[in-house]
N, C-alpha and C positions, 0 to 999 in steps of 0.2 A: 505494499499499500504506500501511495505518495501523498502526503500532505501538504497542500499551499495555504498559505493564510494571509488574508490583509487586516485593517485595522476599520474600527468606525472613524467619523469625522472628529476631530477635534481643536484647538484654538493653541495656536502654535506661539513661539515664545515671543514672535513680534507683535502679538495681538490678533493675528489674521484669524479671523472665527471660519473654520470651515463646516459647512452644512452637508458638503460630502465628502467622503474618501473615496477615491477612483481605485483604490488596491481592492476593495472589497468586488467592486464588476468585476474589475479584471479577474480575481479568483473565480470567481463564478461563471465567466465566461470561457475559460481555458478549460474548466474542470468539467465543462458541459457535453467535452467533445472526446473525451478519455478515459478509457476504462482503468478501472482501479486506483482513480487521483479522486479524493476529497477536497474539499474546498472549509474553510471557516473563517468568521471574521472574528476577530477579536477587540474586546473593550482596551478604551485606552484609560488605564487606571492600573498603577503599580502595584497593588495589591491581587485585581481581579484579573487581569492581563496573564499575571503568573499563574493564579488559580486555573484559569481556564482553559491555558494550553496547558499544563500539567495534565491536566484532567483530560483533554484531548489525546494529547501521547500515551495516557494511560489507557483510556480505552479503544482508540485505532490502532496503536502502536505502528506505528509507520515507520518504513524502512527508511524513508527518504523525507526531510519537510524544507517545503522554501518560503521565506516571510518573504512579505510585500511589505515596504513599507513609503510612505508619502512625502515627499518631501517637495512640500510647495515653493521653497527659497532657492530651490536648488535648480539647476539646469543641464545638470549632467544624470546620464544611468549611472549609479553605484553598483556595483558589486560589493559586496561586504568580506572584508579578508580576516580579519580579525574581531572577537566578539572579548567584552571586559566584564570583568567582574567588580562593578560599580555602577549606579546607577544614581545619580543626581540631577537637578532640574531646579532651573532659574524661576522658573514656573510653574505652577500646578499643573497636573493631570486632571482631567474630567471631572474625578473626586475631590481635587483640592490638594492632594499630596504632592510635597514638595521638598524630597528625601535629599539629604546633605551627604553626599558621598558616604552610600550605604552600599555596603556588599548586599549581591544578588542573593548569591549561597555563602553565607560567612563560613570563612576557612578552607573554600574553596582555590582552586588556581586562580592566578591572576587575568589570564587570558587566555583562549584557546582561538587557533586557526582553522577555519572552514577547511574540510575537506575536498568539497568542489572545486574542480578543476578549473580555475578562473579565464584562463586562455580558451579553451575548448566553450567554455560558455559566451566569453566574449564574439567567440569565432560564428558561433549560432545565432546570436540577436546581431552581429553584424552581415551575416546574410540577408538579414529582411530589412538592413538600413538602419539599425539600431546600435550608435557606438558606444558602447559601456567600458568603462573605466573600473579597476579596482582601486578599491577605496580602502584606506587604513584605519579608519576609526568612523565606527557605526554608531558615536554621540553617547548619551549616556541616559537618555529617554529610555521610553518603549520599545523603540527599535532592537537596541542595543539590549534591552534585559530578556524578550522573546529570542532572539540572534545567541544568549550567552546560554540561556536554559536548552536549547533544542542542541548546542556545543556539547553543554553538560551532559546529555544524555548520551552522546556517540563516545566522546572521550573519557567519561569516567563511569558509566554506569551501562556501557554498552550495549543499549537499546537502540539504537539506530547506525545506520550506513553513515549519512551524511545529514549535514544541516547547514543550511546556507541564508542569505538574506539580499537583498535587492532592494536598494532606494529609487523609486520611479519618481520622475523632475513631473509640474505638468507640462501637456502639449495639449493640442486641440482632439489629436485619437491616436489611441493606443493598440490599435489593430497590428502593426508590424510588432511593437513588442509581446503582442500575445501569441504570434506567432513563431516569434524566436524562442518565448518561454516553452512552448508546446513542443518546439525541438528540445531544447536542453530536457525536457521530461522523458521525451522519448528515449534522448543517448542512455539515459539510467532507470528506464522503466525494467 
Protein backbone atom coordinates (compact mmCIF):
# COMPACT_ATOMS: atom_id res chain seq x y z
CA UNK A 1 0.00 0.00 0.00
CA UNK A 2 1.14 3.51 -0.85
CA UNK A 3 -0.16 6.50 1.10
CA UNK A 4 -0.35 10.10 -0.10
CA UNK A 5 -1.29 12.91 2.25
CA UNK A 6 -2.08 16.58 1.86
CA UNK A 7 -3.17 19.19 4.39
CA UNK A 8 -6.24 21.24 5.21
CA UNK A 9 -6.17 25.07 4.83
CA UNK A 10 -4.16 27.21 7.27
CA UNK A 11 -2.93 30.73 7.94
CA UNK A 12 0.66 31.39 6.90
CA UNK A 13 3.34 33.05 9.01
CA UNK A 14 2.99 36.11 6.78
CA UNK A 15 -0.71 36.35 7.67
CA UNK A 16 -2.16 34.94 4.45
CA UNK A 17 -5.40 33.13 5.35
CA UNK A 18 -5.95 30.16 3.05
CA UNK A 19 -9.52 28.98 2.53
CA UNK A 20 -8.29 26.13 0.33
CA UNK A 21 -5.22 23.91 0.28
CA UNK A 22 -4.49 22.46 -3.19
CA UNK A 23 -2.59 19.49 -1.74
CA UNK A 24 -5.91 17.96 -0.63
CA UNK A 25 -7.16 18.04 -4.23
CA UNK A 26 -3.87 16.80 -5.68
CA UNK A 27 -3.74 13.67 -3.51
CA UNK A 28 -7.41 12.90 -4.24
CA UNK A 29 -6.98 13.24 -8.02
CA UNK A 30 -3.74 11.22 -8.16
CA UNK A 31 -5.09 8.33 -6.09
CA UNK A 32 -8.38 8.15 -8.04
CA UNK A 33 -6.60 6.44 -10.96
CA UNK A 34 -4.19 4.20 -9.08
CA UNK A 35 -4.77 0.82 -7.49
CA UNK A 36 -3.19 0.25 -4.08
CA UNK A 37 -2.73 3.95 -3.38
CA UNK A 38 -4.71 5.72 -0.67
CA UNK A 39 -4.93 9.38 0.28
CA UNK A 40 -5.77 11.31 3.42
CA UNK A 41 -5.92 14.99 4.35
CA UNK A 42 -4.16 15.95 7.56
CA UNK A 43 -5.17 18.65 10.03
CA UNK A 44 -2.91 21.66 10.58
CA UNK A 45 -2.34 21.08 14.28
CA UNK A 46 0.85 19.95 15.99
CA UNK A 47 -1.14 17.73 18.33
CA UNK A 48 -3.71 16.43 15.85
CA UNK A 49 -1.46 16.00 12.82
CA UNK A 50 0.83 13.68 14.78
CA UNK A 51 -2.09 11.73 16.25
CA UNK A 52 -3.96 11.37 12.95
CA UNK A 53 -0.89 10.50 10.89
CA UNK A 54 0.35 7.86 13.34
CA UNK A 55 -3.17 6.40 13.47
CA UNK A 56 -3.25 6.20 9.66
CA UNK A 57 0.22 4.62 9.59
CA UNK A 58 -0.85 2.00 12.15
CA UNK A 59 -4.19 1.27 10.43
CA UNK A 60 -3.13 1.31 6.78
CA UNK A 61 0.45 0.03 7.24
CA UNK A 62 1.76 1.74 4.08
CA UNK A 63 4.97 0.53 2.53
CA UNK A 64 5.55 3.98 1.06
CA UNK A 65 4.31 7.39 2.19
CA UNK A 66 4.63 10.67 0.31
CA UNK A 67 3.37 13.81 1.97
CA UNK A 68 2.58 17.04 0.14
CA UNK A 69 2.67 20.47 1.71
CA UNK A 70 1.50 23.73 0.19
CA UNK A 71 4.08 26.53 0.24
CA UNK A 72 2.10 29.61 -0.83
CA UNK A 73 5.08 31.98 -0.67
CA UNK A 74 7.41 29.73 -2.67
CA UNK A 75 8.02 29.67 -6.40
CA UNK A 76 9.84 26.33 -6.61
CA UNK A 77 8.83 22.69 -6.28
CA UNK A 78 10.94 21.25 -3.45
CA UNK A 79 11.68 17.60 -2.79
CA UNK A 80 12.61 17.53 0.87
CA UNK A 81 15.73 15.57 1.76
CA UNK A 82 16.03 16.03 5.54
CA UNK A 83 13.50 15.83 8.36
CA UNK A 84 14.55 17.29 11.70
CA UNK A 85 13.32 16.35 15.18
CA UNK A 86 12.17 19.85 16.01
CA UNK A 87 8.87 21.66 15.90
CA UNK A 88 9.00 25.39 16.27
CA UNK A 89 6.56 28.05 15.14
CA UNK A 90 6.68 31.82 14.95
CA UNK A 91 2.87 31.68 14.57
CA UNK A 92 0.23 29.30 15.89
CA UNK A 93 -1.22 26.29 14.10
CA UNK A 94 -4.97 26.04 13.45
CA UNK A 95 -5.46 25.27 17.17
CA UNK A 96 -3.26 28.17 18.30
CA UNK A 97 -0.37 25.92 19.44
CA UNK A 98 2.98 27.65 18.99
CA UNK A 99 5.77 25.30 20.08
CA UNK A 100 9.18 26.66 20.94
CA UNK A 101 12.07 24.36 19.90
CA UNK A 102 10.16 21.23 20.99
CA UNK A 103 11.32 17.76 19.96
CA UNK A 104 8.77 15.90 17.85
CA UNK A 105 9.78 12.60 19.44
CA UNK A 106 11.74 13.22 22.67
CA UNK A 107 15.13 11.51 22.63
CA UNK A 108 14.85 10.37 18.99
CA UNK A 109 17.60 11.12 16.43
CA UNK A 110 18.06 14.77 15.47
CA UNK A 111 17.41 14.19 11.77
CA UNK A 112 16.64 11.63 9.08
CA UNK A 113 17.36 11.60 5.38
CA UNK A 114 14.64 10.49 2.97
CA UNK A 115 15.07 7.16 1.22
CA UNK A 116 13.49 8.60 -1.91
CA UNK A 117 15.89 8.66 -4.84
CA UNK A 118 15.65 12.41 -5.34
CA UNK A 119 17.31 12.44 -8.78
CA UNK A 120 14.91 9.79 -10.10
CA UNK A 121 11.97 11.78 -8.71
CA UNK A 122 13.32 14.98 -10.29
CA UNK A 123 13.64 13.20 -13.64
CA UNK A 124 10.09 11.81 -13.43
CA UNK A 125 8.68 15.26 -12.73
CA UNK A 126 10.86 16.88 -15.43
CA UNK A 127 9.33 14.54 -18.06
CA UNK A 128 6.09 16.40 -17.39
CA UNK A 129 7.63 19.87 -17.37
CA UNK A 130 7.95 20.26 -13.60
CA UNK A 131 11.37 21.42 -12.40
CA UNK A 132 11.85 20.28 -8.80
CA UNK A 133 14.81 21.05 -6.60
CA UNK A 134 16.20 19.14 -3.62
CA UNK A 135 15.59 21.04 -0.41
CA UNK A 136 17.56 20.64 2.78
CA UNK A 137 15.11 22.33 5.11
CA UNK A 138 11.45 21.34 5.39
CA UNK A 139 11.00 24.04 8.03
CA UNK A 140 9.81 23.36 11.57
CA UNK A 141 6.06 23.55 11.04
CA UNK A 142 3.64 20.70 10.27
CA UNK A 143 5.26 19.60 7.00
CA UNK A 144 8.49 18.81 8.79
CA UNK A 145 6.62 17.18 11.69
CA UNK A 146 4.79 14.81 9.33
CA UNK A 147 7.98 14.14 7.35
CA UNK A 148 9.90 13.33 10.54
CA UNK A 149 7.18 10.98 11.78
CA UNK A 150 7.26 9.14 8.44
CA UNK A 151 11.05 8.86 8.44
CA UNK A 152 10.97 7.65 12.05
CA UNK A 153 8.72 4.76 10.99
CA UNK A 154 11.27 3.85 8.31
CA UNK A 155 14.53 4.31 10.16
CA UNK A 156 13.71 3.42 13.78
CA UNK A 157 10.60 1.24 13.69
CA UNK A 158 11.32 -0.42 10.33
CA UNK A 159 7.62 -0.30 9.44
CA UNK A 160 7.89 1.47 6.08
CA UNK A 161 10.25 1.27 3.13
CA UNK A 162 10.17 4.95 2.27
CA UNK A 163 8.92 8.31 3.52
CA UNK A 164 9.15 11.39 1.34
CA UNK A 165 7.83 14.94 1.30
CA UNK A 166 7.32 17.47 -1.50
CA UNK A 167 6.51 21.16 -1.08
CA UNK A 168 4.12 22.47 -3.72
CA UNK A 169 4.11 26.15 -4.79
CA UNK A 170 1.04 28.01 -6.04
CA UNK A 171 0.35 27.62 -9.74
CA UNK A 172 -2.62 27.96 -12.09
CA UNK A 173 -2.84 24.20 -12.74
CA UNK A 174 -1.41 21.10 -11.08
CA UNK A 175 -1.96 18.58 -13.91
CA UNK A 176 1.70 18.34 -14.90
CA UNK A 177 2.77 17.79 -11.29
CA UNK A 178 0.04 15.18 -10.82
CA UNK A 179 1.27 13.31 -13.92
CA UNK A 180 4.83 13.41 -12.61
CA UNK A 181 3.76 12.30 -9.15
CA UNK A 182 1.81 9.43 -10.69
CA UNK A 183 4.98 8.39 -12.52
CA UNK A 184 6.97 8.53 -9.28
CA UNK A 185 4.40 6.32 -7.58
CA UNK A 186 4.42 3.75 -10.38
CA UNK A 187 8.21 3.53 -10.10
CA UNK A 188 7.87 2.39 -6.48
CA UNK A 189 4.56 0.52 -6.69
